[in-house]
C-alpha positions in Angstrom: 0.0 0.0 0.0 2.9 2.3 0.5 4.0 1.8 -3.1 0.6 2.9 -4.2 0.6 5.9 -1.8 -2.5 4.8 0.0 -3.4 5.5 3.7 -6.3 4.5 6.0 -8.6 7.2 7.3 -10.9 6.1 10.2 -14.3 7.7 10.2 -15.7 6.4 13.6 -14.4 4.2 16.4 -16.4 2.9 19.4 -14.6 1.2 22.3 -16.2 -0.5 25.3 -14.0 -1.7 28.2 -15.8 -3.9 30.8 -12.8 -4.6 33.0 -9.4 -3.1 32.7 -6.6 -5.7 32.8 -3.8 -5.6 35.4 -0.2 -4.8 34.3 0.8 -8.5 34.3 -2.4 -9.9 32.7 -2.2 -11.4 29.2 -4.9 -10.1 26.9 -6.1 -12.1 23.9 -7.3 -10.1 20.9 -9.6 -11.4 18.2 -10.2 -9.3 15.1 -12.6 -9.6 12.2 -12.6 -7.5 9.0 -15.3 -7.1 6.4 -15.8 -4.8 3.4 -18.4 -2.0 3.5 -19.0 -1.3 -0.2 -16.2 -0.6 -2.6 -14.2 2.0 -0.6 -14.8 1.1 3.1 -14.2 -1.6 5.6 -15.4 -2.4 9.1 -13.1 -4.0 11.7 -14.3 -5.5 15.1 -12.0 -6.4 18.0 -12.9 -8.6 21.0 -10.6 -8.4 24.0 -10.5 -11.4 26.4 -8.5 -12.3 29.5 -6.2 -15.1 28.3 -6.3 -16.9 31.6 -10.0 -17.0 32.2 -11.5 -16.4 28.7 -13.6 -13.6 30.2 -14.7 -10.9 27.8 -13.1 -7.6 29.0 -13.8 -5.3 26.1 -14.7 -4.8 22.4 -14.1 -2.2 19.8 -15.5 -1.4 16.3 -14.1 0.9 13.6 -17.4 1.5 11.7 -16.0 2.8 8.5 -12.4 3.1 7.3 -11.7 4.6 3.9 -8.7 4.1 1.7 -7.3 7.4 0.6 -4.6 8.4 -1.8 -1.9 10.4 0.1 -0.9 12.1 -3.2 -4.3 13.3 -4.4 -6.5 13.1 -1.2 -9.1 11.2 -3.3 -10.9 8.0 -2.1 -9.6 4.8 -3.6 -11.5 1.5 -4.1 -10.8 -2.2 -3.6 -11.2 -2.9 -7.3 -7.7 -4.5 -7.4 -7.9 -7.9 -5.7 -4.2 -7.9 -4.9 -4.7 -4.6 -3.1 -7.5 -6.1 -1.0 -5.3 -9.0 0.0 -2.4 -6.7 0.9 -4.8 -4.6 3.0 -6.1 -7.6 4.9 -2.6 -8.9 5.5 -1.2 -5.5 6.7 -4.1 -5.2 9.1 -3.2 -8.6 10.7 0.4 -7.9 11.4 
């Protein structure tokens, strides 16, 4: 995505924390991604206490847009390789 001069712009984020972990606690994070039309995505996170499996929080980025850093215009996921790269870069 850097080669294509594309950046993510987050339009809205909602975070709910039910219980804050202690400094030494291990937190397990699950994430799911789905497309919202041709130019947006939605990403959800679930936060769990790794020792007990207890749900401690969740978050949602309602709409993220792919934007050209050169032109400030919205970009689409019409290129399948771009979509794969976006999904891989969001994992790691």
